[in-house]
PyMOL Python script that loads the backbone (N, CA, C, O; Angstrom):
from pymol import cmd

cmd.read_pdbstr("""\
ATOM      1  N   UNK A   1     -25.162  11.976  14.249  1.00  0.00           N
ATOM      2  CA  UNK A   1     -23.865  11.374  13.848  1.00  0.00           C
ATOM      3  C   UNK A   1     -22.978  12.469  13.428  1.00  0.00           C
ATOM      4  O   UNK A   1     -23.315  13.284  12.570  1.00  0.00           O
ATOM      5  N   UNK A   2     -21.761  12.490  14.077  1.00  0.00           N
ATOM      6  CA  UNK A   2     -20.733  13.535  13.664  1.00  0.00           C
ATOM      7  C   UNK A   2     -20.029  13.103  12.416  1.00  0.00           C
ATOM      8  O   UNK A   2     -20.201  11.992  11.916  1.00  0.00           O
ATOM      9  N   UNK A   3     -19.200  14.053  11.913  1.00  0.00           N
ATOM     10  CA  UNK A   3     -18.487  13.806  10.648  1.00  0.00           C
ATOM     11  C   UNK A   3     -17.499  12.628  10.875  1.00  0.00           C
ATOM     12  O   UNK A   3     -17.339  11.781   9.997  1.00  0.00           O
ATOM     13  N   UNK A   4     -16.851  12.583  12.037  1.00  0.00           N
ATOM     14  CA  UNK A   4     -15.847  11.526  12.262  1.00  0.00           C
ATOM     15  C   UNK A   4     -16.550  10.121  12.263  1.00  0.00           C
ATOM     16  O   UNK A   4     -15.944   9.134  11.847  1.00  0.00           O
ATOM     17  N   UNK A   5     -17.762  10.049  12.709  1.00  0.00           N
ATOM     18  CA  UNK A   5     -18.487   8.797  12.736  1.00  0.00           C
ATOM     19  C   UNK A   5     -18.880   8.427  11.297  1.00  0.00           C
ATOM     20  O   UNK A   5     -18.879   7.251  10.933  1.00  0.00           O
ATOM     21  N   UNK A   6     -19.202   9.402  10.513  1.00  0.00           N
ATOM     22  CA  UNK A   6     -19.580   9.174   9.102  1.00  0.00           C
ATOM     23  C   UNK A   6     -18.333   8.634   8.352  1.00  0.00           C
ATOM     24  O   UNK A   6     -18.454   7.703   7.556  1.00  0.00           O
ATOM     25  N   UNK A   7     -17.190   9.190   8.594  1.00  0.00           N
ATOM     26  CA  UNK A   7     -15.892   8.762   7.941  1.00  0.00           C
ATOM     27  C   UNK A   7     -15.560   7.333   8.415  1.00  0.00           C
ATOM     28  O   UNK A   7     -15.137   6.513   7.599  1.00  0.00           O
ATOM     29  N   UNK A   8     -15.733   7.023   9.668  1.00  0.00           N
ATOM     30  CA  UNK A   8     -15.476   5.663  10.182  1.00  0.00           C
ATOM     31  C   UNK A   8     -16.448   4.658   9.497  1.00  0.00           C
ATOM     32  O   UNK A   8     -16.038   3.568   9.099  1.00  0.00           O
ATOM     33  N   UNK A   9     -17.687   5.033   9.376  1.00  0.00           N
ATOM     34  CA  UNK A   9     -18.707   4.115   8.812  1.00  0.00           C
ATOM     35  C   UNK A   9     -18.369   3.863   7.291  1.00  0.00           C
ATOM     36  O   UNK A   9     -18.444   2.740   6.794  1.00  0.00           O
ATOM     37  N   UNK A  10     -18.018   4.914   6.635  1.00  0.00           N
ATOM     38  CA  UNK A  10     -17.606   4.804   5.202  1.00  0.00           C
ATOM     39  C   UNK A  10     -16.340   3.919   5.063  1.00  0.00           C
ATOM     40  O   UNK A  10     -16.256   3.095   4.152  1.00  0.00           O
ATOM     41  N   UNK A  11     -15.405   4.090   5.935  1.00  0.00           N
ATOM     42  CA  UNK A  11     -14.218   3.296   5.899  1.00  0.00           C
ATOM     43  C   UNK A  11     -14.483   1.836   6.152  1.00  0.00           C
ATOM     44  O   UNK A  11     -13.901   0.990   5.474  1.00  0.00           O
ATOM     45  N   UNK A  12     -15.296   1.519   7.054  1.00  0.00           N
ATOM     46  CA  UNK A  12     -15.666   0.123   7.355  1.00  0.00           C
ATOM     47  C   UNK A  12     -16.359  -0.454   6.164  1.00  0.00           C
ATOM     48  O   UNK A  12     -16.029  -1.574   5.773  1.00  0.00           O
ATOM     49  N   UNK A  13     -17.313   0.238   5.547  1.00  0.00           N
ATOM     50  CA  UNK A  13     -18.004  -0.209   4.420  1.00  0.00           C
ATOM     51  C   UNK A  13     -17.118  -0.529   3.273  1.00  0.00           C
ATOM     52  O   UNK A  13     -17.274  -1.560   2.619  1.00  0.00           O
ATOM     53  N   UNK A  14     -16.177   0.354   3.018  1.00  0.00           N
ATOM     54  CA  UNK A  14     -15.187   0.172   1.959  1.00  0.00           C
ATOM     55  C   UNK A  14     -14.267  -1.039   2.251  1.00  0.00           C
ATOM     56  O   UNK A  14     -13.914  -1.752   1.312  1.00  0.00           O
ATOM     57  N   UNK A  15     -13.890  -1.282   3.439  1.00  0.00           N
ATOM     58  CA  UNK A  15     -13.058  -2.386   3.783  1.00  0.00           C
ATOM     59  C   UNK A  15     -13.875  -3.703   3.638  1.00  0.00           C
ATOM     60  O   UNK A  15     -13.318  -4.729   3.250  1.00  0.00           O
ATOM     61  N   UNK A  16     -15.137  -3.673   3.937  1.00  0.00           N
ATOM     62  CA  UNK A  16     -15.971  -4.872   3.744  1.00  0.00           C
ATOM     63  C   UNK A  16     -16.076  -5.188   2.209  1.00  0.00           C
ATOM     64  O   UNK A  16     -15.916  -6.340   1.803  1.00  0.00           O
ATOM     65  N   UNK A  17     -16.334  -4.194   1.409  1.00  0.00           N
ATOM     66  CA  UNK A  17     -16.406  -4.433  -0.035  1.00  0.00           C
ATOM     67  C   UNK A  17     -15.063  -4.986  -0.593  1.00  0.00           C
ATOM     68  O   UNK A  17     -15.038  -5.915  -1.400  1.00  0.00           O
ATOM     69  N   UNK A  18     -13.978  -4.383  -0.136  1.00  0.00           N
ATOM     70  CA  UNK A  18     -12.644  -4.891  -0.606  1.00  0.00           C
ATOM     71  C   UNK A  18     -12.472  -6.318  -0.201  1.00  0.00           C
ATOM     72  O   UNK A  18     -12.033  -7.139  -1.006  1.00  0.00           O
ATOM     73  N   UNK A  19     -12.808  -6.647   1.038  1.00  0.00           N
ATOM     74  CA  UNK A  19     -12.659  -8.013   1.544  1.00  0.00           C
ATOM     75  C   UNK A  19     -13.473  -9.045   0.767  1.00  0.00           C
ATOM     76  O   UNK A  19     -13.045 -10.172   0.515  1.00  0.00           O
ATOM     77  N   UNK A  20     -14.706  -8.578   0.396  1.00  0.00           N
ATOM     78  CA  UNK A  20     -15.505  -9.496  -0.406  1.00  0.00           C
ATOM     79  C   UNK A  20     -14.964  -9.650  -1.760  1.00  0.00           C
ATOM     80  O   UNK A  20     -15.000 -10.754  -2.304  1.00  0.00           O
ATOM     81  N   UNK A  21     -14.468  -8.628  -2.340  1.00  0.00           N
ATOM     82  CA  UNK A  21     -13.837  -8.730  -3.721  1.00  0.00           C
ATOM     83  C   UNK A  21     -12.586  -9.586  -3.684  1.00  0.00           C
ATOM     84  O   UNK A  21     -12.305 -10.309  -4.640  1.00  0.00           O
ATOM     85  N   UNK A  22     -11.855  -9.521  -2.630  1.00  0.00           N
ATOM     86  CA  UNK A  22     -10.595 -10.299  -2.531  1.00  0.00           C
ATOM     87  C   UNK A  22     -11.035 -11.802  -2.491  1.00  0.00           C
ATOM     88  O   UNK A  22     -10.473 -12.635  -3.202  1.00  0.00           O
ATOM     89  N   UNK A  23     -11.986 -12.102  -1.694  1.00  0.00           N
ATOM     90  CA  UNK A  23     -12.372 -13.507  -1.584  1.00  0.00           C
ATOM     91  C   UNK A  23     -13.066 -14.017  -2.832  1.00  0.00           C
ATOM     92  O   UNK A  23     -12.886 -15.183  -3.184  1.00  0.00           O
ATOM     93  N   UNK A  24     -13.824 -13.224  -3.493  1.00  0.00           N
ATOM     94  CA  UNK A  24     -14.525 -13.652  -4.719  1.00  0.00           C
ATOM     95  C   UNK A  24     -13.435 -13.851  -5.872  1.00  0.00           C
ATOM     96  O   UNK A  24     -13.465 -14.843  -6.600  1.00  0.00           O
ATOM     97  N   UNK A  25     -12.500 -12.877  -5.990  1.00  0.00           N
ATOM     98  CA  UNK A  25     -11.567 -12.904  -7.112  1.00  0.00           C
ATOM     99  C   UNK A  25     -10.312 -13.747  -6.813  1.00  0.00           C
ATOM    100  O   UNK A  25      -9.442 -13.856  -7.677  1.00  0.00           O
ATOM    101  N   UNK A  26     -10.195 -14.342  -5.621  1.00  0.00           N
ATOM    102  CA  UNK A  26      -8.964 -15.054  -5.238  1.00  0.00           C
ATOM    103  C   UNK A  26      -8.730 -16.200  -6.154  1.00  0.00           C
ATOM    104  O   UNK A  26      -7.600 -16.370  -6.613  1.00  0.00           O
ATOM    105  N   UNK A  27      -9.715 -17.005  -6.458  1.00  0.00           N
ATOM    106  CA  UNK A  27      -9.429 -18.220  -7.286  1.00  0.00           C
ATOM    107  C   UNK A  27      -9.354 -17.979  -8.744  1.00  0.00           C
ATOM    108  O   UNK A  27      -9.034 -18.909  -9.485  1.00  0.00           O
ATOM    109  N   UNK A  28      -9.631 -16.779  -9.226  1.00  0.00           N
ATOM    110  CA  UNK A  28      -9.561 -16.537 -10.669  1.00  0.00           C
ATOM    111  C   UNK A  28      -8.191 -16.054 -11.099  1.00  0.00           C
ATOM    112  O   UNK A  28      -7.882 -16.065 -12.291  1.00  0.00           O
ATOM    113  N   UNK A  29      -7.369 -15.633 -10.167  1.00  0.00           N
ATOM    114  CA  UNK A  29      -6.081 -15.021 -10.638  1.00  0.00           C
ATOM    115  C   UNK A  29      -4.917 -15.926 -10.035  1.00  0.00           C
ATOM    116  O   UNK A  29      -5.054 -16.572  -8.997  1.00  0.00           O
ATOM    117  N   UNK A  30      -3.806 -15.901 -10.768  1.00  0.00           N
ATOM    118  CA  UNK A  30      -2.607 -16.554 -10.264  1.00  0.00           C
ATOM    119  C   UNK A  30      -1.963 -15.735  -9.098  1.00  0.00           C
ATOM    120  O   UNK A  30      -2.190 -14.533  -8.956  1.00  0.00           O
ATOM    121  N   UNK A  31      -1.180 -16.425  -8.309  1.00  0.00           N
ATOM    122  CA  UNK A  31      -0.594 -15.706  -7.084  1.00  0.00           C
ATOM    123  C   UNK A  31       0.621 -14.918  -7.649  1.00  0.00           C
ATOM    124  O   UNK A  31       1.497 -15.468  -8.315  1.00  0.00           O
ATOM    125  N   UNK A  32       0.618 -13.648  -7.354  1.00  0.00           N
ATOM    126  CA  UNK A  32       1.775 -12.809  -7.610  1.00  0.00           C
ATOM    127  C   UNK A  32       2.519 -12.596  -6.337  1.00  0.00           C
ATOM    128  O   UNK A  32       1.982 -12.021  -5.390  1.00  0.00           O
ATOM    129  N   UNK A  33       3.779 -13.057  -6.287  1.00  0.00           N
ATOM    130  CA  UNK A  33       4.604 -12.844  -5.050  1.00  0.00           C
ATOM    131  C   UNK A  33       5.139 -11.438  -5.008  1.00  0.00           C
ATOM    132  O   UNK A  33       5.390 -10.799  -6.030  1.00  0.00           O
ATOM    133  N   UNK A  34       5.301 -10.986  -3.798  1.00  0.00           N
ATOM    134  CA  UNK A  34       5.968  -9.671  -3.632  1.00  0.00           C
ATOM    135  C   UNK A  34       7.474  -9.798  -3.836  1.00  0.00           C
ATOM    136  O   UNK A  34       8.093 -10.676  -3.234  1.00  0.00           O
ATOM    137  N   UNK A  35       8.049  -8.995  -4.621  1.00  0.00           N
ATOM    138  CA  UNK A  35       9.482  -9.029  -4.811  1.00  0.00           C
ATOM    139  C   UNK A  35      10.162  -8.413  -3.655  1.00  0.00           C
ATOM    140  O   UNK A  35       9.584  -7.612  -2.921  1.00  0.00           O
ATOM    141  N   UNK A  36      11.440  -8.798  -3.481  1.00  0.00           N
ATOM    142  CA  UNK A  36      12.170  -8.166  -2.292  1.00  0.00           C
ATOM    143  C   UNK A  36      12.276  -6.685  -2.421  1.00  0.00           C
ATOM    144  O   UNK A  36      12.289  -6.012  -1.390  1.00  0.00           O
ATOM    145  N   UNK A  37      12.355  -6.098  -3.618  1.00  0.00           N
ATOM    146  CA  UNK A  37      12.442  -4.672  -3.843  1.00  0.00           C
ATOM    147  C   UNK A  37      11.121  -4.003  -3.498  1.00  0.00           C
ATOM    148  O   UNK A  37      11.120  -2.904  -2.944  1.00  0.00           O
ATOM    149  N   UNK A  38      10.024  -4.623  -3.806  1.00  0.00           N
ATOM    150  CA  UNK A  38       8.679  -4.120  -3.479  1.00  0.00           C
ATOM    151  C   UNK A  38       8.458  -4.217  -1.919  1.00  0.00           C
ATOM    152  O   UNK A  38       7.923  -3.294  -1.303  1.00  0.00           O
ATOM    153  N   UNK A  39       8.858  -5.278  -1.357  1.00  0.00           N
ATOM    154  CA  UNK A  39       8.781  -5.355   0.137  1.00  0.00           C
ATOM    155  C   UNK A  39       9.620  -4.344   0.821  1.00  0.00           C
ATOM    156  O   UNK A  39       9.195  -3.832   1.857  1.00  0.00           O
ATOM    157  N   UNK A  40      10.790  -4.006   0.331  1.00  0.00           N
ATOM    158  CA  UNK A  40      11.544  -2.944   0.921  1.00  0.00           C
ATOM    159  C   UNK A  40      10.884  -1.562   0.744  1.00  0.00           C
ATOM    160  O   UNK A  40      10.921  -0.723   1.644  1.00  0.00           O
ATOM    161  N   UNK A  41      10.288  -1.352  -0.423  1.00  0.00           N
ATOM    162  CA  UNK A  41       9.613  -0.145  -0.617  1.00  0.00           C
ATOM    163  C   UNK A  41       8.382  -0.015   0.253  1.00  0.00           C
ATOM    164  O   UNK A  41       8.082   1.063   0.766  1.00  0.00           O
ATOM    165  N   UNK A  42       7.670  -1.113   0.416  1.00  0.00           N
ATOM    166  CA  UNK A  42       6.553  -1.076   1.353  1.00  0.00           C
ATOM    167  C   UNK A  42       7.027  -0.750   2.830  1.00  0.00           C
ATOM    168  O   UNK A  42       6.365   0.015   3.531  1.00  0.00           O
ATOM    169  N   UNK A  43       8.123  -1.317   3.256  1.00  0.00           N
ATOM    170  CA  UNK A  43       8.673  -1.076   4.571  1.00  0.00           C
ATOM    171  C   UNK A  43       9.056   0.391   4.757  1.00  0.00           C
ATOM    172  O   UNK A  43       8.877   0.934   5.846  1.00  0.00           O
ATOM    173  N   UNK A  44       9.561   1.020   3.752  1.00  0.00           N
ATOM    174  CA  UNK A  44      10.010   2.396   3.777  1.00  0.00           C
ATOM    175  C   UNK A  44       8.780   3.251   3.876  1.00  0.00           C
ATOM    176  O   UNK A  44       8.781   4.183   4.680  1.00  0.00           O
ATOM    177  N   UNK A  45       7.698   3.006   3.103  1.00  0.00           N
ATOM    178  CA  UNK A  45       6.453   3.756   3.196  1.00  0.00           C
ATOM    179  C   UNK A  45       5.827   3.634   4.602  1.00  0.00           C
ATOM    180  O   UNK A  45       5.374   4.628   5.169  1.00  0.00           O
ATOM    181  N   UNK A  46       5.808   2.431   5.145  1.00  0.00           N
ATOM    182  CA  UNK A  46       5.254   2.302   6.436  1.00  0.00           C
ATOM    183  C   UNK A  46       6.079   2.943   7.500  1.00  0.00           C
ATOM    184  O   UNK A  46       5.527   3.525   8.433  1.00  0.00           O
ATOM    185  N   UNK A  47       7.389   2.862   7.402  1.00  0.00           N
ATOM    186  CA  UNK A  47       8.206   3.587   8.305  1.00  0.00           C
ATOM    187  C   UNK A  47       8.045   5.154   8.161  1.00  0.00           C
ATOM    188  O   UNK A  47       8.166   5.912   9.123  1.00  0.00           O
ATOM    189  N   UNK A  48       7.780   5.541   6.969  1.00  0.00           N
ATOM    190  CA  UNK A  48       7.489   7.055   6.810  1.00  0.00           C
ATOM    191  C   UNK A  48       6.242   7.355   7.491  1.00  0.00           C
ATOM    192  O   UNK A  48       6.159   8.427   8.091  1.00  0.00           O
ATOM    193  N   UNK A  49       5.226   6.519   7.477  1.00  0.00           N
ATOM    194  CA  UNK A  49       3.997   6.845   8.166  1.00  0.00           C
ATOM    195  C   UNK A  49       4.168   6.819   9.694  1.00  0.00           C
ATOM    196  O   UNK A  49       3.625   7.642  10.430  1.00  0.00           O
ATOM    197  N   UNK A  50       4.940   5.840  10.113  1.00  0.00           N
ATOM    198  CA  UNK A  50       5.203   5.753  11.568  1.00  0.00           C
ATOM    199  C   UNK A  50       5.985   6.947  12.116  1.00  0.00           C
ATOM    200  O   UNK A  50       5.707   7.423  13.217  1.00  0.00           O
ATOM    201  N   UNK A  51       6.926   7.411  11.373  1.00  0.00           N
ATOM    202  CA  UNK A  51       7.747   8.554  11.778  1.00  0.00           C
ATOM    203  C   UNK A  51       7.257   9.847  11.176  1.00  0.00           C
ATOM    204  O   UNK A  51       8.041  10.754  10.896  1.00  0.00           O
ATOM    205  N   UNK A  52       5.991   9.926  10.984  1.00  0.00           N
ATOM    206  CA  UNK A  52       5.381  11.168  10.396  1.00  0.00           C
ATOM    207  C   UNK A  52       5.391  12.357  11.247  1.00  0.00           C
ATOM    208  O   UNK A  52       5.152  13.454  10.743  1.00  0.00           O
ATOM    209  N   UNK A  53       5.659  12.227  12.555  1.00  0.00           N
ATOM    210  CA  UNK A  53       5.756  13.377  13.486  1.00  0.00           C
ATOM    211  C   UNK A  53       6.778  14.281  12.959  1.00  0.00           C
ATOM    212  O   UNK A  53       6.505  15.477  12.855  1.00  0.00           O
ATOM    213  N   UNK A  54       7.959  13.823  12.605  1.00  0.00           N
ATOM    214  CA  UNK A  54       9.007  14.630  12.020  1.00  0.00           C
ATOM    215  C   UNK A  54       8.907  14.607  10.536  1.00  0.00           C
ATOM    216  O   UNK A  54       9.275  13.604   9.924  1.00  0.00           O
ATOM    217  N   UNK A  55       8.411  15.695   9.893  1.00  0.00           N
ATOM    218  CA  UNK A  55       8.000  15.719   8.513  1.00  0.00           C
ATOM    219  C   UNK A  55       9.197  15.407   7.631  1.00  0.00           C
ATOM    220  O   UNK A  55       9.046  14.677   6.651  1.00  0.00           O
ATOM    221  N   UNK A  56      10.366  15.923   7.930  1.00  0.00           N
ATOM    222  CA  UNK A  56      11.478  15.698   7.112  1.00  0.00           C
ATOM    223  C   UNK A  56      11.792  14.192   6.957  1.00  0.00           C
ATOM    224  O   UNK A  56      11.978  13.682   5.853  1.00  0.00           O
ATOM    225  N   UNK A  57      11.839  13.530   8.084  1.00  0.00           N
ATOM    226  CA  UNK A  57      12.127  12.078   8.079  1.00  0.00           C
ATOM    227  C   UNK A  57      10.948  11.269   7.470  1.00  0.00           C
ATOM    228  O   UNK A  57      11.162  10.350   6.679  1.00  0.00           O
ATOM    229  N   UNK A  58       9.737  11.622   7.845  1.00  0.00           N
ATOM    230  CA  UNK A  58       8.547  10.930   7.325  1.00  0.00           C
ATOM    231  C   UNK A  58       8.459  10.975   5.882  1.00  0.00           C
ATOM    232  O   UNK A  58       8.297   9.936   5.241  1.00  0.00           O
ATOM    233  N   UNK A  59       8.558  12.160   5.302  1.00  0.00           N
ATOM    234  CA  UNK A  59       8.426  12.410   3.892  1.00  0.00           C
ATOM    235  C   UNK A  59       9.550  11.859   3.174  1.00  0.00           C
ATOM    236  O   UNK A  59       9.365  11.409   2.043  1.00  0.00           O
ATOM    237  N   UNK A  60      10.799  11.842   3.752  1.00  0.00           N
ATOM    238  CA  UNK A  60      11.931  11.359   3.112  1.00  0.00           C
ATOM    239  C   UNK A  60      11.842   9.783   3.020  1.00  0.00           C
ATOM    240  O   UNK A  60      12.203   9.201   1.997  1.00  0.00           O
ATOM    241  N   UNK A  61      11.382   9.155   4.054  1.00  0.00           N
ATOM    242  CA  UNK A  61      11.179   7.728   3.957  1.00  0.00           C
ATOM    243  C   UNK A  61      10.107   7.344   3.002  1.00  0.00           C
ATOM    244  O   UNK A  61      10.269   6.376   2.259  1.00  0.00           O
ATOM    245  N   UNK A  62       9.032   8.044   2.986  1.00  0.00           N
ATOM    246  CA  UNK A  62       8.060   7.759   2.010  1.00  0.00           C
ATOM    247  C   UNK A  62       8.508   7.972   0.568  1.00  0.00           C
ATOM    248  O   UNK A  62       8.185   7.191  -0.328  1.00  0.00           O
ATOM    249  N   UNK A  63       9.260   9.052   0.373  1.00  0.00           N
ATOM    250  CA  UNK A  63       9.812   9.240  -0.962  1.00  0.00           C
ATOM    251  C   UNK A  63      10.747   8.178  -1.457  1.00  0.00           C
ATOM    252  O   UNK A  63      10.707   7.810  -2.631  1.00  0.00           O
ATOM    253  N   UNK A  64      11.622   7.657  -0.548  1.00  0.00           N
ATOM    254  CA  UNK A  64      12.478   6.568  -0.851  1.00  0.00           C
ATOM    255  C   UNK A  64      11.625   5.281  -1.210  1.00  0.00           C
ATOM    256  O   UNK A  64      11.980   4.536  -2.124  1.00  0.00           O
ATOM    257  N   UNK A  65      10.505   5.051  -0.471  1.00  0.00           N
ATOM    258  CA  UNK A  65       9.714   3.899  -0.723  1.00  0.00           C
ATOM    259  C   UNK A  65       9.062   4.050  -2.021  1.00  0.00           C
ATOM    260  O   UNK A  65       9.006   3.071  -2.764  1.00  0.00           O
ATOM    261  N   UNK A  66       8.544   5.218  -2.388  1.00  0.00           N
ATOM    262  CA  UNK A  66       7.865   5.415  -3.751  1.00  0.00           C
ATOM    263  C   UNK A  66       8.964   5.247  -4.865  1.00  0.00           C
ATOM    264  O   UNK A  66       8.682   4.569  -5.853  1.00  0.00           O
ATOM    265  N   UNK A  67      10.114   5.789  -4.760  1.00  0.00           N
ATOM    266  CA  UNK A  67      11.167   5.616  -5.749  1.00  0.00           C
ATOM    267  C   UNK A  67      11.442   4.072  -5.962  1.00  0.00           C
ATOM    268  O   UNK A  67      11.481   3.568  -7.084  1.00  0.00           O
ATOM    269  N   UNK A  68      11.621   3.396  -4.841  1.00  0.00           N
ATOM    270  CA  UNK A  68      11.913   1.898  -4.956  1.00  0.00           C
ATOM    271  C   UNK A  68      10.759   1.163  -5.637  1.00  0.00           C
ATOM    272  O   UNK A  68      10.991   0.258  -6.438  1.00  0.00           O
ATOM    273  N   UNK A  69       9.532   1.539  -5.327  1.00  0.00           N
ATOM    274  CA  UNK A  69       8.372   0.925  -5.955  1.00  0.00           C
ATOM    275  C   UNK A  69       8.340   1.146  -7.465  1.00  0.00           C
ATOM    276  O   UNK A  69       8.020   0.237  -8.232  1.00  0.00           O
ATOM    277  N   UNK A  70       8.689   2.417  -7.892  1.00  0.00           N
ATOM    278  CA  UNK A  70       8.812   2.718  -9.307  1.00  0.00           C
ATOM    279  C   UNK A  70       9.853   1.940  -9.989  1.00  0.00           C
ATOM    280  O   UNK A  70       9.667   1.436 -11.096  1.00  0.00           O
ATOM    281  N   UNK A  71      10.983   1.839  -9.309  1.00  0.00           N
ATOM    282  CA  UNK A  71      12.117   1.032  -9.946  1.00  0.00           C
ATOM    283  C   UNK A  71      11.679  -0.416 -10.066  1.00  0.00           C
ATOM    284  O   UNK A  71      11.940  -1.077 -11.071  1.00  0.00           O
ATOM    285  N   UNK A  72      11.031  -0.885  -9.062  1.00  0.00           N
ATOM    286  CA  UNK A  72      10.475  -2.335  -9.125  1.00  0.00           C
ATOM    287  C   UNK A  72       9.506  -2.471 -10.276  1.00  0.00           C
ATOM    288  O   UNK A  72       9.518  -3.474 -10.989  1.00  0.00           O
ATOM    289  N   UNK A  73       8.704  -1.514 -10.456  1.00  0.00           N
ATOM    290  CA  UNK A  73       7.721  -1.579 -11.562  1.00  0.00           C
ATOM    291  C   UNK A  73       8.354  -1.646 -12.917  1.00  0.00           C
ATOM    292  O   UNK A  73       7.947  -2.425 -13.780  1.00  0.00           O
ATOM    293  N   UNK A  74       9.417  -0.768 -13.106  1.00  0.00           N
ATOM    294  CA  UNK A  74      10.175  -0.868 -14.367  1.00  0.00           C
ATOM    295  C   UNK A  74      10.943  -2.153 -14.523  1.00  0.00           C
ATOM    296  O   UNK A  74      11.094  -2.643 -15.642  1.00  0.00           O
ATOM    297  N   UNK A  75      11.446  -2.731 -13.409  1.00  0.00           N
ATOM    298  CA  UNK A  75      12.137  -3.975 -13.543  1.00  0.00           C
ATOM    299  C   UNK A  75      11.150  -5.132 -13.941  1.00  0.00           C
ATOM    300  O   UNK A  75      11.485  -5.999 -14.748  1.00  0.00           O
ATOM    301  N   UNK A  76       9.963  -5.105 -13.360  1.00  0.00           N
ATOM    302  CA  UNK A  76       8.970  -6.129 -13.652  1.00  0.00           C
ATOM    303  C   UNK A  76       8.485  -5.951 -15.052  1.00  0.00           C
ATOM    304  O   UNK A  76       8.164  -6.952 -15.692  1.00  0.00           O
ATOM    305  N   UNK A  77       8.400  -4.709 -15.606  1.00  0.00           N
ATOM    306  CA  UNK A  77       7.944  -4.521 -16.911  1.00  0.00           C
ATOM    307  C   UNK A  77       9.000  -4.992 -17.989  1.00  0.00           C
ATOM    308  O   UNK A  77       8.635  -5.455 -19.070  1.00  0.00           O
ATOM    309  N   UNK A  78      10.212  -4.863 -17.669  1.00  0.00           N
ATOM    310  CA  UNK A  78      11.332  -5.325 -18.559  1.00  0.00           C
ATOM    311  C   UNK A  78      11.323  -6.869 -18.679  1.00  0.00           C
ATOM    312  O   UNK A  78      11.599  -7.417 -19.746  1.00  0.00           O
ATOM    313  N   UNK A  79      10.998  -7.558 -17.558  1.00  0.00           N
ATOM    314  CA  UNK A  79      10.981  -9.020 -17.566  1.00  0.00           C
ATOM    315  C   UNK A  79       9.860  -9.634 -18.412  1.00  0.00           C
ATOM    316  O   UNK A  79       9.988 -10.742 -18.933  1.00  0.00           O
ATOM    317  N   UNK A  80       8.745  -8.875 -18.535  1.00  0.00           N
ATOM    318  CA  UNK A  80       7.607  -9.418 -19.309  1.00  0.00           C
ATOM    319  C   UNK A  80       7.687  -8.872 -20.727  1.00  0.00           C
ATOM    320  O   UNK A  80       6.838  -9.190 -21.560  1.00  0.00           O
TER     321      UNK A  80
END
""", "prot")
cmd.dss("prot")
cmd.show_as("cartoon", "prot")
cmd.util.cbc("prot")
cmd.orient("prot")
């Protein structure tokens, strides 16, 4: 088995564990909806990953996404 096969196997195992935990813990927690600002931050991070070929654009989009996520966290903390 090559190193890439080991990484794939570990990734699949981690995904299975996360899926099991999500299904087990689903009923114990209340549903937290994604805020519009968090959704926008997620979209910027995904766009940064997709446009990762050009480092300046990719890192810029990811940076904007992280900044928006941090702003959203502060807004959520103020409400509670």
